[in-house]
TORRO-475621 format. One line per 2 residues: their letters; for each residue x, y, z of C-alpha. Coordinates in nm, 4 decimals. Example, Ala and Ser with C-alpha at 12.3 -4.5 7.8 and 13.67 -1.06 7.14 Angstrom:
2
as = 1.2300,-0.4500,0.7800 ~ 1.3670,-0.1060,0.7140
***
This chain:
148
mt = 2.9048,-1.4220,-2.6637 ~ 3.1750,-1.5789,-2.8791
ta = 3.4983,-1.6742,-2.7057 ~ 3.8307,-1.8043,-2.8287
kq = 3.8859,-2.1792,-2.8109 ~ 4.2200,-2.3443,-2.7475
tr = 4.4296,-2.5611,-2.9739 ~ 4.5917,-2.8829,-2.8565
tg = 4.9040,-2.6897,-2.7593 ~ 4.7007,-2.4645,-2.5315
tp = 4.7346,-2.1506,-2.7427 ~ 4.4095,-1.9704,-2.8157
fr = 4.2439,-2.0453,-3.1474 ~ 4.1032,-1.7311,-3.3024
tp = 3.8763,-1.6821,-3.5986 ~ 4.0187,-1.4817,-3.8918
va = 3.8214,-1.1789,-3.7724 ~ 3.9614,-1.2120,-3.4193
er = 4.3142,-1.2499,-3.5602 ~ 4.2689,-0.9345,-3.7656
iv = 4.1463,-0.7466,-3.4578 ~ 4.4544,-0.8625,-3.2650
qr = 4.6775,-0.7508,-3.5537 ~ 4.5183,-0.4061,-3.5737
rt = 4.5203,-0.3559,-3.1956 ~ 4.8886,-0.4466,-3.1885
qm = 4.9551,-0.1933,-3.4626 ~ 4.7572,0.0740,-3.2775
fv = 4.9603,0.0163,-2.9599 ~ 5.3008,0.0064,-3.1295
hs = 5.2553,0.2850,-3.3817 ~ 5.0843,0.5141,-3.1303
yl = 5.3864,0.4717,-2.9015 ~ 5.6237,0.5478,-3.1902
yy = 5.4218,0.8584,-3.2770 ~ 5.3240,1.0051,-2.9395
vl = 5.6087,0.8994,-2.7126 ~ 5.9142,0.8668,-2.9348
dr = 5.8039,1.1193,-3.1995 ~ 5.9348,0.8705,-3.4590
pi = 5.6417,0.7590,-3.6758 ~ 5.7290,0.5076,-3.9448
vs = 5.3889,0.4895,-4.1137 ~ 5.1945,0.7762,-4.2644
ds = 4.9001,0.9302,-4.0842 ~ 4.6724,0.7993,-4.3586
tw = 4.7999,0.4418,-4.3132 ~ 4.7517,0.4599,-3.9364
qa = 4.4021,0.6035,-3.9862 ~ 4.3083,0.3280,-4.2312
wa = 4.4150,0.0661,-3.9734 ~ 4.2245,0.2497,-3.6973
ne = 3.9091,0.2705,-3.9088 ~ 3.9298,-0.0971,-4.0000
lr = 3.9619,-0.1893,-3.6323 ~ 3.6615,0.0272,-3.5451
ll = 3.4503,-0.1387,-3.8144 ~ 3.5557,-0.4918,-3.7239
qr = 3.4719,-0.4370,-3.3581 ~ 3.1363,-0.2809,-3.4377
nh = 3.0466,-0.5556,-3.6848 ~ 3.1286,-0.8215,-3.4252
pn = 3.0105,-0.6756,-3.0924 ~ 2.9813,-1.0142,-2.9207
lv = 3.3240,-1.1426,-3.0224 ~ 3.5504,-1.1777,-2.7194
vn = 3.9040,-1.1531,-2.8517 ~ 4.0800,-1.1726,-2.5130
fy = 4.3399,-0.9239,-2.6273 ~ 4.3160,-0.5910,-2.4452
dt = 3.9418,-0.5792,-2.5012 ~ 3.8934,-0.3180,-2.2277
df = 4.1518,-0.0818,-2.3804 ~ 3.9602,-0.0893,-2.7091
ad = 3.6021,-0.1130,-2.5773 ~ 3.5147,0.2413,-2.6854
wd = 3.7568,0.2621,-2.9786 ~ 3.6495,0.5255,-3.2286
ga = 3.9765,0.5411,-3.4232 ~ 4.0320,0.9114,-3.3603
tg = 4.3611,0.8822,-3.1709 ~ 4.5931,0.6356,-3.0038
mh = 4.7263,0.8948,-2.7601 ~ 4.5321,0.7461,-2.4683
lp = 4.6503,0.3871,-2.5183 ~ 4.8506,0.2379,-2.2302
qy = 5.2237,0.1902,-2.2758 ~ 5.2607,-0.1685,-2.1617
pw = 5.6182,-0.3045,-2.1363 ~ 5.5622,-0.5294,-2.4395
vv = 5.4477,-0.2248,-2.6410 ~ 5.7640,-0.0345,-2.5523
dr = 5.9828,-0.3347,-2.6405 ~ 5.8016,-0.4029,-2.9666
ah = 5.8077,-0.0359,-3.0696 ~ 6.1826,-0.0099,-3.0143
hv = 6.2371,-0.3371,-3.2001 ~ 6.0275,-0.2191,-3.4944
lr = 6.2082,0.1152,-3.5003 ~ 6.5490,-0.0588,-3.5033
lh = 6.4342,-0.2788,-3.7928 ~ 6.3029,0.0223,-3.9795
ea = 6.6287,0.2142,-3.9298 ~ 6.8443,-0.0859,-4.0202
lg = 6.6558,-0.1375,-4.3440 ~ 6.6416,0.2331,-4.4164
qr = 6.2890,0.2084,-4.5540 ~ 5.9355,0.1041,-4.4776
ca = 5.9084,-0.2694,-4.5062 ~ 5.6579,-0.5476,-4.4582
ip = 5.7542,-0.8121,-4.2077 ~ 5.5413,-1.0995,-4.0826
ir = 5.3755,-1.0692,-3.7460 ~ 5.4845,-1.3399,-3.5050
pi = 5.2000,-1.5106,-3.3242 ~ 5.1031,-1.2763,-3.0431
et = 5.1148,-1.5565,-2.7866 ~ 5.4892,-1.5884,-2.8408
mf = 5.5434,-1.2255,-2.7397 ~ 5.3360,-1.1860,-2.4236
ea = 5.0252,-1.3062,-2.2456 ~ 4.6995,-1.1535,-2.3614
na = 4.4542,-1.0333,-2.1002 ~ 4.1068,-1.1784,-2.0550
dt = 3.9036,-0.8578,-2.0617 ~ 3.5833,-0.8295,-2.2614
aa = 3.5094,-0.6024,-2.5558 ~ 3.3333,-0.3816,-2.7868
tp = 3.0367,-0.1962,-2.9290 ~ 2.7643,-0.2353,-3.2020
le = 2.7979,-0.1233,-3.5834 ~ 2.6982,-0.0876,-3.9467
qd = 2.9501,-0.1641,-4.2288 ~ 3.0386,-0.4925,-4.3960
dd = 3.3828,-0.6115,-4.2853 ~ 3.4370,-0.8470,-4.5818
qv = 3.5924,-0.5686,-4.7872 ~ 3.7916,-0.4473,-4.4872
ad = 3.9294,-0.7886,-4.3897 ~ 4.0233,-0.8657,-4.7508
eg = 4.2432,-0.5580,-4.7808 ~ 4.6004,-0.6354,-4.6779
sq = 4.7375,-0.9692,-4.5698 ~ 4.8902,-1.1243,-4.2629
ma = 5.1895,-0.9069,-4.3312 ~ 5.2055,-0.5871,-4.1309
lf = 5.3804,-0.2651,-4.2113 ~ 5.6206,-0.2321,-3.9191
***
């Protein structure tokens, strides 16, 4: 089982794949809240689905990777819906922040993701499931910028 190491500052060091999983899980939480709770989606259904599918593939391609970021919530992730995802306080705060940014700019925009550790503490649950597609093409699509 692969686990995250720590840097000298005590923040977890994550592989690029683990970082991408954290990014996609964050997007699933935030954009599912915007869609299901606030009824204010700011990304298209096809964009959300592409992110959900990428997350599913990454988790299945790396079944032994412990990300330590809401692993239990995404253990059986199939990418079909985010309706069941918990509405943690940080999700609510982040969703409202993202919505305010979106409204202030009056358009969809790409903004950098702050390091997750600066926003809240990740949990230490374990993850995932087994899989079949190469994640090289998936991880190469997009950058560290997130559509928020």
